[in-house]
Structure formats: structure tokens, C-alpha cells
C-alpha positions in Angstrom: 87.5 97.6 120.2 89.1 99.9 117.8 87.7 100.1 114.2 90.3 100.7 111.4 89.3 102.2 108.2 89.5 100.3 105.1 92.2 100.9 102.4 89.8 103.4 100.7 92.2 105.0 98.6 91.3 108.7 97.9 88.6 110.7 99.8 85.5 111.2 97.9 86.2 114.6 95.7 82.1 115.3 96.8 82.8 114.9 100.5 86.6 115.9 101.2 85.7 116.8 104.8 84.3 113.3 105.3 87.4 111.0 106.3 87.0 107.2 106.0 87.7 106.7 109.6 84.9 108.8 110.2 82.4 106.7 108.2 83.6 103.6 109.8 83.0 104.8 113.2 79.3 105.8 112.3 78.5 102.5 110.3 76.5 101.1 113.1 74.5 104.4 113.6 73.8 103.9 110.2 72.7 100.5 110.5 70.6 100.8 113.7 69.0 104.1 112.4 70.1 106.1 115.1 71.7 109.1 113.1 70.1 112.3 111.9 68.7 112.7 108.1 71.9 115.0 107.8 74.3 112.3 108.8 72.8 109.4 106.9 72.6 111.3 103.7 76.5 112.4 104.3 77.4 108.6 105.1 75.3 107.4 102.2 77.1 109.9 99.9 80.7 108.6 101.0 79.5 105.0 100.6 78.5 105.4 97.0 81.8 106.9 96.2 84.2 104.5 98.5 84.3 101.1 97.7 86.4 100.2 101.0 83.8 101.8 102.9 81.0 100.0 101.1 82.8 96.7 101.6 83.2 97.6 105.3 79.7 98.8 105.8 78.3 95.3 104.0 80.3 93.3 106.4 78.8 95.0 109.3 75.4 94.7 107.8 75.7 90.8 107.1 77.0 90.7 111.0 73.8 92.4 112.1 71.4 90.1 110.0 73.2 87.1 110.8 72.9 87.9 115.1 69.3 89.1 114.3 68.7 85.5 113.0 70.4 83.7 115.3 69.3 85.6 118.5 65.7 85.9 117.5 66.0 89.5 118.0 67.9 89.5 121.3 70.9 91.9 121.7 73.8 89.5 121.3 76.8 89.1 123.8 79.7 91.5 122.6 81.6 88.1 122.5 79.4 86.3 120.1 79.6 89.6 117.9 83.5 89.5 117.9 83.6 85.9 117.1 81.2 85.9 114.3 83.0 89.1 112.7 86.5 87.6 112.8 85.0 84.5 110.9 83.3 86.5 108.3 86.6 88.5 108.0 88.8 85.2 107.8 86.3 83.9 105.1 86.4 87.0 103.1 90.4 86.9 103.1 90.6 83.1 102.3 88.1 83.7 99.5 90.2 87.2 98.2 93.5 84.8 98.1 91.9 81.7 96.5 
């Protein structure tokens, strides 16, 4: 699956070397606690300064929480993850348009 960076606008002036696509690619390592302390700090700083990436992070966080609740901590099949992700994205788009 290919991740697309959200339309974030300008990069954070505090982190000009961090590209939004890098942040999006690392979101799951942050959510799963699998990144280094340095990477965690860098990602958190970018998320605080970039509303588009923060929204994307929030959606991923909701997906992870929903899957954890519905699967009782078992690893969800990738197909289920994709279906839930599409439904949440669809619902978000409808709410923004409505």
C-alpha cells in the first residue's frame, strides 16, 4: 500500500529537513512505540506544527484503536484494516462536504 502525504502546506520552519511524506511513512512506528526516542521527538515536533499530518496521525490512531477493540488485541487481517481505513476516510470526506 502506498501512503500519500496529506496536503500539509509549507514544511515546519522548525524542522525544514522533515518532509511530510517521511512523517506519514513513520506514523505506524510512532503509534506502535517502535521508533527511537530521537525519531519520536522529531515526529512529534512535526505533528505539532503540521495540521495535515496531525489529522492523518489521528485517523491512523483511531484505526489502530478500533482494530484493537474489535479484535481483542489480535492482529487484524490487512484486508480488514484497509476496509476500516477506507470507511473512516469516506466518513471524514462526507462530513467535510456536508
